C-alpha positions, 0 to 999 in steps of 0.5 A, a space after each residue: 351857142 351864144 356869146 357869153 356876154 350877150 344879154 336877152 329879153 327871155 330865157 326859155 327853159 323846157 325840152 327843146 333839145 329832146 329827140 322827138 319832133 313834137 318837142 322840138 316843133 313845140 319849142 320852135 313855135 314858142 321860140 318864133 312867137 316870142 321873137 315876133 313880139 320884139 323879144 330877144 330869146 336865149 334857149 336854156 339847155 338841160 341842167 345836170 346834177 339832180 338825178 339819174 334822169 338828167 343826162 348829157 345830150 349829144 351835140 349831133 342829135 336831130 334837135 341840136 343840129 335843127 337848133 343851129 340851122 334855125 338860128 337859135 341862141 343857146 346855153 351849153 349844158 351845166 350843173 344846175 348850181 350854175 342856174 342862178 347866173 342866168 339871171 344876170 343873162 335874161 329879165 324874164 324866164 319862160 317855162 313850157 310847153 310839154 308835160 314839164 309839171 308831170 311828177 310821173 316823169 323822172 326829169 322833172 325837177 325844181 329848175 322846171 318850176 323856176 326855183 333859181 329865178 330872182 325875185 326881180 326877174 319875171 317868171 312865166 309859164 306858157 302852156 305847161 302840162 301837168 299830164 293827165 287829168 288825175 291829181 293823185 299822182 301829186 304826193 304832198 312832198 311834191 306839192 310842198 316843194 313846188 307850190 311856193 314857186 308857182 305862186 311866185 309866177 307873174 303869170 301861168 298858162 296851160 294847155 288843158 282846161 282841166 289843168 286850170 283846176 289842177 293849178 288852183 286846187 292843188 298848187 294854189 295858183 291862178 292859171 289861164 288857158 292858151 293853145 299849144 305853142 305849135 298853133 302860135 305860128 300860121 300854116 304858112 310858117 311851117 310850109 316855108 320850113 317844110 320847103 327846106 326839106 332834103 326830100 320831095 315826096 310825090 304822089 297820093 301817099 298815106 302818111 304814118 307817124 307813130 311814136 310808139 309803133 306796133 304791129 297792131 298800129 301798122 295793121 290799122 294804118 295798112 287797113 286805112 290805106 286799103 279803104 282809101 286805095 292809097 298805093 304809097 305809104 310813107 312812114 316817118 319814124 320817131 327821131 329817137 333811133 326809130 328808123 330800124 324799128 320801123 323797117 322791122 315792122 313795115 319789112 312786109 309792107 311793099 307800099 311802105 317807104 321809110 323816111 331815112 333822115 331825121 329832120 323836122 323839115 322832112 317831118 313837115 313836108 311829108 305832112 304837108 304833101 301827104 293825102 291822109 295822115 295816121 298818128 298816135 302822136 299828140 303834135 302828129 295830130 296837131 299838125 295834121 290839122 294845121 295843114 288840114 290833112 284828113 287823118 285818123 289819130 290812135 289816142 296814145 294811152 301810154 303818153 296821156 290819153 286825156 291830152 288827145 281827148 282835150 285837143 280833139 274836143 277843142 278842135 271840134 272833132 270829139 271822137 270822130 278822128 279816133 281809130 283804135 289799135 285793136 280795130 280790124 280791117 273790117 272795123 275800118 271799113 265800116 267806120 264812116 269817119 275814115 274819109 278824105 272828107 273832113 270839115 276843118 272849119 271848127 278847127 281853123 276857127 279854134 286855131 285862129 282865134 287861140 293864136 290871137 288871144 295866146 299871143 296877146 296873153 304872152 304879150 302881157 305876160 312878157 311885158 315888164 310893165 304889167 302886173 303878175 296875177 298868178 298867185 291866188 293869195 299873198 305868200 306867207 313865209 316867216 322864221 323865228 330864230 331862237 324865238 322869245 317864249 312866254 308862260 303864264 306862271 312858273 311852270 317853265 324855265 326859259 333861257 334865251 341864247 344866241 342861236 337857240 332858246 332852252 325850255 325846261 319844265 319846272 318841277 311838278 310842271 308835267 301837267 295839263 294847262 302848263 303852257 309855253 308859247 311864242 308870238 307869230 309875226 303874222 296871224 294864220 288865215 282861216 281857210 288856209 293851209 300850212 307847213 310848220 317846220 320845227 328845228 329843235 331838240 326835245 328831251 322827254 320820256 314821253 313817246 309823242 309830243 303835240 304841237 299846238 297854234 293858240 288864239 291869245 284873244 280867246 286862250 283856245 288852242 288846238 293840235 296842229 301835229 303830233 311827233 314821235 320822240 325816240 327813247 334814249 339820248 336827246 338828238 337834234 331833229 327837224 320835224 315837219 308837219 302840214 295842217 289846215 286853219 279852220 278859224 281866225 285868230 291863231 297867232 301863237 305857236 304853243 307846247 304843253 307841259 304835259 308832253 314832257 316828263 323825265 329828267 331835264 324835260 324840255 326842249 331847246 328851240 333853234 327856229 320855228 318856220 311856217 309857210 303857207 302852202 296850198 290846201 291840196 298839199 295836205 294829206 288826204 283824210 282816211 277814207 271811211 267805208 260806206 255806212 259810216 263805220 271807221 276805216 281800218 286802214 287796210 284798203 287805203 294803205 294798200 291803194 297807197 303803196 300800190 300807186 307808189 309801185 306804179 309810179 316807180 315802175 313808170 319812172 323806171 320804164 322811162 329810165 330804161 329807155 333813156 341814154 343812161 338806162 344801161 340796164 335797160 339796154 342790156 335787158 333788151 339785148 338779151 330778150 332778143 338774144 335769148 329768143 334766138 337762142 331758143 330757135 337754135 335749141 329747137 329739135 325741128 330747127 327752122 332755118 331762116 328764123 328770127 324775123 322779129 329777134 334778129 332785127 331786134 338784136 341788131 338794133 340793140 347791139 348797134 345802139 349800144 356801140 354807137 353809145 360808146 358802151 364798153 365792148 367787153 360787156 358780158 351781155 354784148 359778148 353773149 348776144 354777139 356769140 349767139 349771133 356767131 352761132 346763128 350765122 355759123 348754123 346757116 352757113 353749114 346749112 347752105 341757107 343765105 341770111 345775108 340780109 339779116 347780117 347786113 342789119 348789124 352795123 360794122 362795129 357789131 359785125 366785128 364783135 360777132 366774128 370774134 365772139 368767143 364760142 361758149 358764151 352764148 348759143 345752145 349746149 346740151 342739157 346735161 353740160 354745166 353752163 359755167 365752170 366755176 371755183 368748187 365749193 365742196 363738190 361732194 355735198 349732196 343736194 339734199 343736204 343742203 336743201 334740207 340743211 338750211 336753217 335761219 341762223 340769227 346768232 353768229 360767231 366772231 369769225 370773219 366772213 371773207 368777201 370770197 365766200 359771199 362771191 362764191 354763194 352769188 355766183 351759185 344764186 346766178 344760176 337761177 332762172 330769169 324771164 328771158 335770162 334778163 338777169 335782173 337780180 342785184 345783191 348789195 353787200 354791207 359790212 360796216 356794223 354802224 351801217 348794219 345796225 341802222 338799217 335793221 333797226 328801221 327794218 325792225 326784224 332783228 331786234 334781241 340779237 347781235 347784229 350779223 357780220 355781214 348784211 345782204 339786200 337783194 333787189 330786182 332792177 326794174 329796168 330789166 323788165 320791158 313790158 307792162 304785163 311783167 309787173 310782178 316779174 321782178 319779184 319773181 325773179 328776185 325770189 328765185 334769185 334769193 332762194 338760190 343765194 340762201 342755198 348758196 350761202 348754205 353750200 359755202 358753210 355760212 349761215 343766213 336768215 332772210 329778213 323781209 322788206 314788207 314796209 311802208 314808203 317811210 321806212 323804205 325811203 328812209 333806208 334807200 337814203 341811208 344806203 343809197 339804193 337806186 329808185 329802179 331797184 325794188 327791194 326783195 329781201 334782206 339777208 344776215 350772214 355769218 359763220 355759226 356753231 353747228 349746235 346753235 338753236 334755231 326755231 323748228 319751223 315745221 313743214 306741213 305735209 305735201 298734200 297741203 302744197 300740192 293740189 292735183 287736177 285729174 284728167 277730165 
């Protein structure tokens, strides 16, 4: 913590508080390097309030305890609205390192582009990363939001060579290449820190540091230990609750010793004294090089394989240090690069020269006397409020008011050549790209209005954008377009009378804002197929949508593992619990089963309770009952599984012992799973199945919440992968909201709005593995069909309304009804009471042979 009245030379913004040795030591290197230049440093804690990815960090985690041990001055966590106050506490702001500018990471927000920093203060980026090499992840919205901030930096440096091109081509900013912050300190500095460790490993051992440990990676490490003749393996868990996981994976390896105290000093000590290192970590590879320890690196594609390739190339190793997760013992034995004889001369030269040049770069960037150089061109932005308009004849009536300018087309003015324009304070520059934001109220019977820029010297004008105008009453609106400029001389914004028809045609213009943006912020031109034929657009649209889906899945994967990812924690609990249930249900019961599932469940239950989540949670209670049944079954058989019981914390054991029998475990197949309120129990299944219709016209009879709830309870009997129950139902009864949603959805035109509207979604947090990419839609579809049958069972009419829509419609709906990003749309369902004789489409079903494909023996 720091004295609230104290001021500093430099404030550092970044992920120094993360539960990851790489992040912790990255910012330690940067902090100490800045201090060595004679500057006082304030470490800025993560601001809250942006979205669900930003969380309150506990004060007793490994990074915060380290911060206090090494004497950081740091701020408390606060809402991002309080960030501007830091301008009074520091003269310069440094952002970096880490993947702080990677749009696929949910925690990336505008504070990491230093949007809150005053113009009088310097903005510097040190070794900041955009993630992997690809640039298609940068949407026009992301670029438009952040490019202007990057162009205001005094100096920008990146740690990957390809990021220089990314900064220039996508964000219009100049960047220099520097070394990762961990290389800013000499080996001796880290060795002194390692001397403060609470451990003192001895002998010849293999150090293993896996951020994402798997059995396959363990096998690779074991094969390397076998080849090198190492008798001891010291495993360094990732400090993000990795100890229990490592114990599970290495349980059958007698040579393995798990480091059971999370400290950066212990990490460094284990590395420094190792005989060989195996890692899947970028910074794990970096520290092996710093200590000049022979090592093998699994390039971690999950965390960016390009980063590893870039680092290894810079160090002069190329692919020589690489081993693969799929390598067998024979592969390792035959690999000549798995050896203790490694030449570090090139790496040593790179680190030493890079440290010198990067430190000098940092010295210049933080010197208040030096000039900035990040912007490739001067930033250009201007706003015209209630702008002055001019027309050549009498085709327009122009009324200038205090807050807006009213433009009206004169009688007969709805013709080509009837123009009205306003002068821009600066010319638009050839080869540049711009964003135009128009705050206005158009009045026209036309469906679209073209927006133009004009060269008054030549009279030439060009269309820079086209906006759709909905029918009906004129409404205030804001339209934003982006466009390139391919010739000099455009100094006017222009409208044409041809686009304004009908009564009182024209527009009220409140403001026109034009801002220069990087050319990379422009939407990509539609792809053309080979042969020059115009693209139909299907392939391009499908690819864009697939990339959007991929980005959402990646964000959700990260969200599910974050402290606020409660659904993910539940999914992991029930994944392991269901595996144990399956073992309990086997006729050929195998006593002592659960070598993976039981430790996995113990870890998740312990973590749930340690995070102070509710103890009455259904998923926790069900998991506890499963273990209650598991232990009772083994007690009855006289099989000792006390080693499994010891994996559960005392709090978890207490809940297991008090678990209610029947909440989990096994039951006879003919027994009902849950006993719920009856809903016409005498109604035959086939009557419900064959009697379900898509009903679109409903009576005025109110729909009761209890009716919807009974139908949802029926739907919850639908199967889901490993019983993870990822389906969600959002219920709406506000007529205005229902109409606005269905107007966007577009599938209910011509009908009165339904009394109730449901939206079935699937929570991506419930899906744990990449091959489950389609499972949300499978589980969601099973649930939706069960819900339709449930609604029929309770006497309600319903109609499924598809969510096959592009990102624009989906984004509008999400904003309107506040659906979390990690839930994917399955289907809307209109619901209401109905007259039995109301007409519905026949929708004839084809014969069985159309759907049933028989595969004969042989």
